[in-house]
Kinemage of the C-alpha trace (Angstrom):
@kinemage 1
@onewidth
@group {chain A} dominant
@subgroup {mainchain}
@vectorlist {calphas} color= white
{ca unk a 1} P 56.154 41.647 145.053
{ca unk a 2} L 57.621 43.355 142.005
{ca unk a 3} L 55.660 46.297 140.657
{ca unk a 4} L 54.625 45.592 137.065
{ca unk a 5} L 55.217 48.155 134.364
{ca unk a 6} L 52.324 49.135 132.103
{ca unk a 7} L 52.844 46.519 129.367
{ca unk a 8} L 53.194 43.470 131.617
{ca unk a 9} L 50.342 44.806 133.765
{ca unk a 10} L 48.054 45.010 130.729
{ca unk a 11} L 49.037 41.478 129.734
{ca unk a 12} L 48.352 40.128 133.233
{ca unk a 13} L 44.940 41.820 133.313
{ca unk a 14} L 44.062 40.497 129.843
{ca unk a 15} L 45.010 36.973 130.859
{ca unk a 16} L 43.125 37.298 134.156
{ca unk a 17} L 40.021 38.051 132.088
{ca unk a 18} L 40.706 35.008 129.891
{ca unk a 19} L 41.012 37.090 126.722
{ca unk a 20} L 43.367 36.515 123.815
{ca unk a 21} L 45.133 39.356 122.054
{ca unk a 22} L 42.802 38.645 119.136
{ca unk a 23} L 39.754 39.033 121.391
{ca unk a 24} L 41.017 42.402 122.593
{ca unk a 25} L 41.809 43.550 119.050
{ca unk a 26} L 38.249 42.648 118.065
{ca unk a 27} L 36.780 44.639 120.995
{ca unk a 28} L 38.938 47.642 120.072
{ca unk a 29} L 38.068 47.225 116.365
{ca unk a 30} L 41.698 46.812 115.368
{ca unk a 31} L 42.655 44.986 112.178
{ca unk a 32} L 45.097 42.689 113.965
{ca unk a 33} L 46.362 41.767 117.404
{ca unk a 34} L 49.846 43.143 116.674
{ca unk a 35} L 49.112 46.432 118.445
{ca unk a 36} L 48.039 44.559 121.573
{ca unk a 37} L 51.271 42.562 121.485
{ca unk a 38} L 53.316 45.737 120.995
{ca unk a 39} L 51.605 47.526 123.890
{ca unk a 40} L 52.141 44.576 126.212
{ca unk a 41} L 55.844 44.402 125.307
{ca unk a 42} L 56.369 48.184 125.382
{ca unk a 43} L 57.310 48.290 121.698
{ca unk a 44} L 56.434 50.907 119.137
{ca unk a 45} L 54.353 53.894 119.983
{ca unk a 46} L 52.525 54.196 123.267
{ca unk a 47} L 48.979 52.994 123.585
{ca unk a 48} L 46.492 55.726 122.625
{ca unk a 49} L 44.580 57.049 125.627
{ca unk a 50} L 41.255 56.269 123.948
{ca unk a 51} L 42.271 52.604 123.600
{ca unk a 52} L 43.646 52.539 127.152
{ca unk a 53} L 40.322 53.811 128.501
{ca unk a 54} L 38.530 51.006 126.637
{ca unk a 55} L 40.942 48.462 128.125
{ca unk a 56} L 40.271 49.804 131.616
{ca unk a 57} L 36.608 48.997 131.099
{ca unk a 58} L 37.164 45.687 129.299
{ca unk a 59} L 39.685 44.372 131.841
{ca unk a 60} L 37.902 45.931 134.850
{ca unk a 61} L 41.098 47.683 135.968
{ca unk a 62} L 41.480 50.440 138.546
{ca unk a 63} L 41.678 53.681 136.564
{ca unk a 64} L 44.056 55.343 139.045
{ca unk a 65} L 46.501 52.422 138.965
{ca unk a 66} L 46.487 52.426 135.159
{ca unk a 67} L 46.995 56.190 135.043
{ca unk a 68} L 50.057 55.958 137.300
{ca unk a 69} L 51.558 53.162 135.200
{ca unk a 70} L 50.821 55.075 131.984
{ca unk a 71} L 52.408 58.210 133.430
{ca unk a 72} L 55.540 56.297 134.468
{ca unk a 73} L 55.742 54.795 130.975
{ca unk a 74} L 55.429 58.193 129.258
{ca unk a 75} L 57.972 59.829 131.589
{ca unk a 76} L 60.479 57.031 130.927
{ca unk a 77} L 59.985 57.379 127.152
{ca unk a 78} L 60.392 61.151 127.369
{ca unk a 79} L 63.543 60.807 129.481
{ca unk a 80} L 64.984 58.377 126.936
{ca unk a 81} L 64.231 60.765 124.068
{ca unk a 82} L 65.642 63.796 125.876
{ca unk a 83} L 68.851 61.954 126.785
{ca unk a 84} L 69.254 60.959 123.163
{ca unk a 85} L 68.708 64.538 121.982
{ca unk a 86} L 70.926 66.044 124.653
{ca unk a 87} L 73.814 63.610 124.422
{ca unk a 88} L 73.350 62.737 120.761
{ca unk a 89} L 73.305 59.014 121.499
{ca unk a 90} L 71.579 56.421 123.620
{ca unk a 91} L 72.848 56.516 127.180
{ca unk a 92} L 72.306 54.334 130.161
{ca unk a 93} L 70.080 55.665 132.879
{ca unk a 94} L 72.231 56.932 135.774
{ca unk a 95} L 71.983 55.103 139.073
{ca unk a 96} L 70.372 57.024 141.872
């Protein structure tokens, strides 16, 4: 079974709880569901920790699993930024 990244994992948990992106936006007191969509697709800025903690409760997710996925997401974003700064351009991730 493929390990889901943070965004797809959040989407799967939302759907498992039979919630729409609009429902989640309402619970988080957001003006629109666009942020939920962005988080699930890994677009834009990362999900704020305060919002992530609310999703953990709303979706009944395992906090440790979510933390590990969030950490992997942040490390990947940081690596991408550092490569760009170091090499002055976007580079492909080297194979290991």
